[in-house]
C-alpha positions in Angstrom: -42.3 -1.3 89.1 -44.3 1.9 89.2 -44.6 1.9 93.0 -40.9 0.9 93.5 -38.9 4.0 92.7 -36.2 5.0 95.1 -36.7 8.0 97.4 -33.0 8.9 97.2 -32.3 9.4 93.5 -34.3 11.0 90.7 -36.3 8.8 88.4 -34.0 9.7 85.5 -30.9 8.9 87.6 -32.4 5.5 88.4 -33.4 4.7 84.8 -29.9 5.8 83.6 -28.1 3.5 86.1 -30.3 0.5 85.2 -29.9 1.0 81.5 -26.1 1.2 82.0 -26.1 -1.9 84.2 -28.0 -4.0 81.6 -25.8 -2.5 78.8 -22.7 -3.9 80.6 -24.0 -7.4 80.3 -25.1 -6.8 76.6 -21.5 -5.7 75.8 -20.2 -9.2 76.8 -23.0 -11.5 75.7 -25.6 -12.0 72.9 -28.4 -11.0 75.3 -30.6 -8.1 74.4 -32.5 -6.1 77.0 -35.4 -3.8 76.2 -36.9 -1.4 78.8 -40.7 -1.8 79.1 -42.6 0.6 81.3 -46.1 0.0 79.8 -46.9 -3.7 79.6 -48.7 -5.6 82.4 -46.2 -6.7 85.0 -47.0 -10.4 84.4 -45.6 -10.0 80.9 -42.2 -8.5 82.1 -39.3 -10.9 82.5 -37.2 -8.8 85.0 -39.0 -6.4 87.3 -37.1 -3.8 89.3 -38.1 -1.9 92.5 -37.0 -0.3 95.7 -38.5 -0.9 99.1 -37.8 -1.0 102.9 -38.6 -3.7 105.4 -41.6 -5.6 104.1 -41.7 -4.4 100.5 -43.4 -5.0 97.1 -45.2 -8.1 98.3 -41.9 -9.9 98.7 -41.6 -12.7 101.2 -38.1 -11.6 102.2 -37.8 -8.7 104.5 -35.0 -6.1 104.2 -32.8 -5.5 107.3 -32.4 -1.8 107.2 -29.0 -0.1 106.7 -26.0 -2.4 106.1 -25.8 -6.2 105.4 -28.2 -6.9 102.5 -28.3 -4.2 99.8 -30.6 -6.1 97.4 -31.8 -9.5 96.4 -32.8 -11.2 93.1 -34.3 -14.3 91.7 -33.3 -16.2 88.5 -35.3 -14.8 85.6 -37.4 -12.8 88.1 -37.5 -9.7 90.3 -34.7 -7.5 91.6 -35.4 -5.6 94.8 -33.2 -2.9 96.3 -33.2 -1.8 100.0 -34.1 1.9 100.0 -32.7 2.2 103.5 -29.2 2.1 101.9 -27.5 5.2 100.8 -27.4 4.4 97.0 -25.6 6.9 94.7 -25.5 7.4 91.0 -22.2 7.3 89.1 -19.8 10.1 90.0 -22.2 11.3 92.8 -19.9 11.1 95.9 -19.7 8.6 98.7 -22.2 5.9 99.2 -23.2 2.5 97.8 -22.8 2.4 94.0 -26.2 1.5 92.7 -24.6 0.7 89.4 -22.3 -1.9 90.9 -25.1 -3.5 93.0 -27.4 -3.5 90.0 -24.8 -5.3 87.7 -24.3 -7.9 90.4 -28.0 -8.6 90.9 -28.6 -8.7 87.1 -25.9 -11.4 87.0 -28.0 -13.5 89.5 -31.2 -12.9 87.5 -29.3 -14.3 84.4 -28.3 -17.4 86.3 -24.8 -16.6 87.7 -23.9 -17.7 91.2 -21.4 -15.9 93.4 -17.9 -16.1 92.1 -15.1 -16.1 94.7 -12.5 -14.2 92.7 -11.0 -10.7 93.3 -12.3 -8.3 90.7 -15.4 -10.3 89.8 -18.6 -8.4 90.0 -20.2 -11.6 91.2 -18.1 -11.9 94.4 -20.5 -12.0 97.4 -19.1 -9.0 99.3 -19.6 -5.5 98.2 -16.2 -3.6 97.8 -16.2 0.1 97.3 -15.0 0.9 93.8 -14.9 3.8 91.4 -17.9 4.4 89.2 -16.0 3.5 86.1 -15.5 -0.1 87.0 -15.3 -2.7 84.2 -16.6 -6.3 83.8 -14.0 -8.8 84.8 -12.8 -11.5 82.4 -14.2 -14.1 84.8 -17.7 -12.6 84.6 -17.5 -12.4 80.8 -16.6 -16.1 80.5 -19.2 -17.1 83.1 -22.1 -15.4 81.2 -20.9 -16.7 77.9 -20.8 -20.2 79.3 -24.6 -19.9 79.8 -25.6 -18.0 76.7 -22.8 -18.3 74.2 -20.5 -15.8 72.6 -21.3 -12.9 70.3 -21.5 -13.6 66.5 -22.1 -11.5 63.5 -20.7 -10.3 60.2 -18.8 -7.0 59.5 -18.6 -4.5 56.7 -14.9 -4.0 57.2 -12.0 -4.7 59.6 -8.6 -3.1 59.8 -5.7 -2.2 62.0 -4.7 1.3 62.7 -2.4 3.3 65.0 -4.2 6.4 66.2 -3.8 9.2 68.7 -6.3 9.1 71.5 -7.1 11.7 74.2 -7.7 10.5 77.7 -10.5 12.2 79.9 -7.6 14.2 81.5 -6.3 15.5 78.2 -3.3 13.2 77.8 -2.5 12.0 74.3 -1.8 8.3 73.9 -0.6 6.4 70.8 -2.7 3.2 70.5 -2.5 0.3 68.1 -5.9 -1.3 67.8 -8.2 -3.2 65.4 -11.4 -1.7 64.3 -14.5 -3.8 63.4 -17.3 -1.9 61.6 -20.9 -3.0 61.0 -23.4 -0.7 59.3 -23.2 2.6 61.2 -21.4 1.3 64.3 -17.8 0.4 65.2 -15.9 -1.5 67.9 -12.4 -0.7 68.9 -10.6 -4.0 69.7 -7.9 -3.5 72.3 -5.2 -5.9 71.1 -3.2 -5.5 74.3 -6.2 -6.7 76.3 -7.6 -9.1 73.6 -11.1 -7.7 74.0 -13.3 -4.9 72.8 -13.2 -1.5 74.5 -15.7 -1.1 77.2 -18.7 1.0 76.1 -18.5 -0.1 72.4 -20.0 -0.2 69.9 -20.4 3.5 69.2 -21.7 5.4 66.2 -19.3 5.6 63.3 -19.4 9.4 63.2 -18.3 9.6 66.8 -14.8 8.2 66.0 -14.5 8.7 62.2 -15.5 12.1 61.3 -17.0 12.6 57.8 -17.5 9.0 56.9 -21.0 7.9 55.7 -23.4 7.5 58.6 -24.5 4.0 57.4 -21.0 2.5 57.3 -18.3 1.7 54.7 -17.6 -1.2 52.3 -13.8 -1.3 52.6 -10.7 0.3 54.2 -7.3 0.5 52.5 -4.1 1.8 54.0 -1.4 2.2 51.4 1.8 2.2 53.4 5.1 2.2 51.5 8.4 4.1 51.4 6.8 6.7 49.3 3.1 6.7 50.5 1.1 6.7 53.7 -2.5 7.1 52.6 -5.8 5.9 54.0 -8.9 5.3 51.9 -12.4 4.4 52.8 -14.8 3.0 50.1 -18.6 3.2 50.0 -20.7 2.4 46.9 -19.2 4.0 43.8 -17.1 6.5 45.8 -14.1 6.6 48.1 -12.8 9.1 50.7 -9.2 9.9 51.7 -8.8 10.1 55.5 -6.7 12.8 57.2 -5.2 11.0 60.2 -3.6 14.1 61.6 -6.8 16.0 61.9 -9.0 12.9 62.4 -11.5 13.5 59.6 -12.0 12.9 55.9 -10.3 15.2 53.4 -12.6 17.5 51.6 -9.6 18.6 49.5 -6.1 17.2 49.7 -2.8 19.0 49.1 -3.0 18.3 45.4 -6.3 20.1 45.2 -8.4 16.9 44.6 -11.9 17.0 46.0 -13.4 14.1 48.0 -15.3 11.9 47.8 -14.1 10.7 44.4 -15.2 8.1 41.9 -13.7 4.6 42.4 -13.6 3.9 38.6 -11.9 7.2 37.9 -9.1 6.9 40.4 -8.7 3.1 40.3 -9.1 2.3 36.6 -10.4 -1.3 36.0 -11.8 -1.7 39.5 -15.6 -2.2 39.6 -17.8 -0.5 42.1 -19.2 -1.0 44.6 -16.6 -3.5 45.9 -17.2 -6.1 48.6 -14.0 -5.4 50.5 -10.3 -4.6 49.9 -6.9 -4.6 51.6 -3.3 -3.4 50.7 -0.6 -6.0 50.6 2.8 -4.5 51.4 4.6 -7.6 50.1 3.8 -6.7 46.5 2.5 -3.2 46.7 -0.9 -4.3 45.4 -4.4 -3.4 46.6 -6.6 -6.5 46.4 -10.2 -5.6 45.6 -12.9 -8.3 46.0 -16.1 -8.4 44.0 -18.4 -11.4 44.0 -16.1 -14.4 43.0 -13.4 -12.2 41.4 -10.2 -10.5 42.8 -8.8 -7.4 41.2 -5.1 -6.7 42.1 -4.4 -3.0 41.6 -0.8 -1.8 41.3 -0.3 1.4 43.2 3.0 2.2 41.4 1.6 1.6 37.9 -1.8 2.9 38.7 -3.4 0.0 36.8 -4.6 -3.5 37.3 -1.8 -6.1 37.7 -1.2 -8.4 34.7 -3.7 -11.2 34.4 -6.3 -9.7 36.7 -9.2 -10.0 37.5 -8.9 -13.7 38.6 -11.2 -16.1 40.4 -10.8 -15.9 44.1 -9.9 -19.6 44.3 -7.0 -19.1 41.9 -5.6 -16.2 44.0 -6.4 -17.7 47.4 -6.5 -21.5 47.0 -7.9 -23.6 49.8 -5.5 -25.9 51.7 -8.4 -28.2 52.5 -10.6 -29.1 49.7 -14.0 -27.6 49.9 -13.1 -25.2 52.8 -13.3 -21.8 51.0 -15.5 -18.7 51.3 -16.1 -18.8 47.5 -16.5 -15.1 47.0 -18.8 -12.3 48.4 -16.2 -11.6 51.1 -17.4 -9.3 54.0 -14.0 -8.1 55.1 -10.3 -8.6 54.3 -7.4 -7.1 56.2 -3.8 -7.5 57.1 -3.3 -7.9 60.9 -0.1 -6.4 62.3 -0.9 -8.2 65.6 -0.9 -11.6 63.9 1.3 -10.7 60.9 -1.3 -12.3 58.7 -4.1 -11.6 56.2 -7.6 -12.6 57.1 -10.7 -13.1 54.9 -14.0 -12.8 56.8 -17.4 -14.0 55.7 -20.5 -14.4 57.8 -19.3 -15.6 61.2 -16.2 -17.3 59.9 -12.6 -16.3 59.0 -9.8 -17.8 56.9 -6.2 -17.0 57.6 -4.0 -16.6 54.5 -0.7 -18.5 54.5 2.1 -16.0 55.1 5.8 -16.0 54.1 6.8 -17.3 57.5 4.5 -20.3 57.1 5.9 -21.0 53.7 9.5 -20.8 55.0 8.6 -23.5 57.5 6.5 -25.5 55.0 7.7 -24.6 51.4 5.1 -26.9 49.9 2.3 -24.5 50.9 0.8 -22.5 48.0 1.2 -18.7 48.1 -1.9 -17.1 49.7 -3.3 -20.5 50.5 -6.3 -20.4 52.9 -6.0 -22.3 56.2 -9.1 -24.1 57.3 -11.8 -21.7 58.6 -12.5 -20.8 62.2 -15.2 -18.9 63.9 -14.6 -15.2 64.4 -15.5 -15.3 68.1 -12.7 -17.9 68.6 -10.1 -15.3 67.8 -11.7 -11.9 68.6 -13.8 -11.8 71.7 -17.0 -10.0 72.7 -17.8 -8.0 69.6 -21.4 -7.7 70.8 -24.4 -5.7 69.5 -26.2 -3.5 72.0 -29.8 -2.5 71.8 -30.1 1.0 70.3 -31.9 2.5 73.2 -29.0 1.7 75.5 -26.5 3.0 72.9 -27.6 6.6 73.7 -25.8 6.3 77.0 -22.2 7.4 77.4 -19.5 5.9 79.7 
């Protein structure tokens, strides 16, 4: 509300905090929030304002310092008591406006108080560092009301990477990466959720890749090779993991990007997706309803390929098959399995361990599909205006 800015923080600080607070709910739900400072107030769903005592035409009076910091109504207004000493993130001692705002937005969205340590919806304010994260209980509570996040991806893959902490310490992390258009999510396998603050622009974490995303990722990992490729359109890039950027020229003097058809003879371009199978040292490229198995050792297509996708990956349940135009395929080290993703679904490929237990299963048979959000949680879009923030 125009008349409801706080007297304690700058306008920019307040708007930053509120964008960040709404973003935290966007990261764990399919809800999209858009800031609107120009429409008539009666057209706005959630109105924010600060006041003291009798304030903003509200029938509830604030009590001065202490006790009540703010109040909110389901799908309505949020009022903050300007007698409190609110602070912006990393701005010293006081009441964290971010934490209070996230709590009140939860009420606006329909959440009651949750009596669980760590929940942002617990009734009592507990001093906490500015970098607090949304508790698992809060995530499940909001998804119970609005559902989980769904969507399709350009490519998915596992990778072990070096990451620097804010304090300069280098950590070795094994994570899964989900990419869509020009954005990516880092999926923390140890926590079974996306990293807080994602998605982020592709260029922020993968230097030199096309801004609008990639079609496929292939990690050729054998006794003789450890090479990473990204594919886009008719070209591919080799990635330098040590220096965390694409190669412009490798040690053999080859310039990048290069033509797919030149380096992978017999493989069409562009491809839908691809993955490297260590079991047989083949790269499987997918294009429409066909699969092209490329031998890394022979530098040519494997005998008999291309083949129809149903012949290479037969369904275990009749009729339950993606039937081509795969969005993403990848080998998961976490699950020791290959997955094919299309739209909001995935199919797990029967592995050697499954066949050892059940020898009658066909090689590369597809188990019945499941929804992506049943296996990988909270891969949520965030409105672009909020994505400009950093956390």
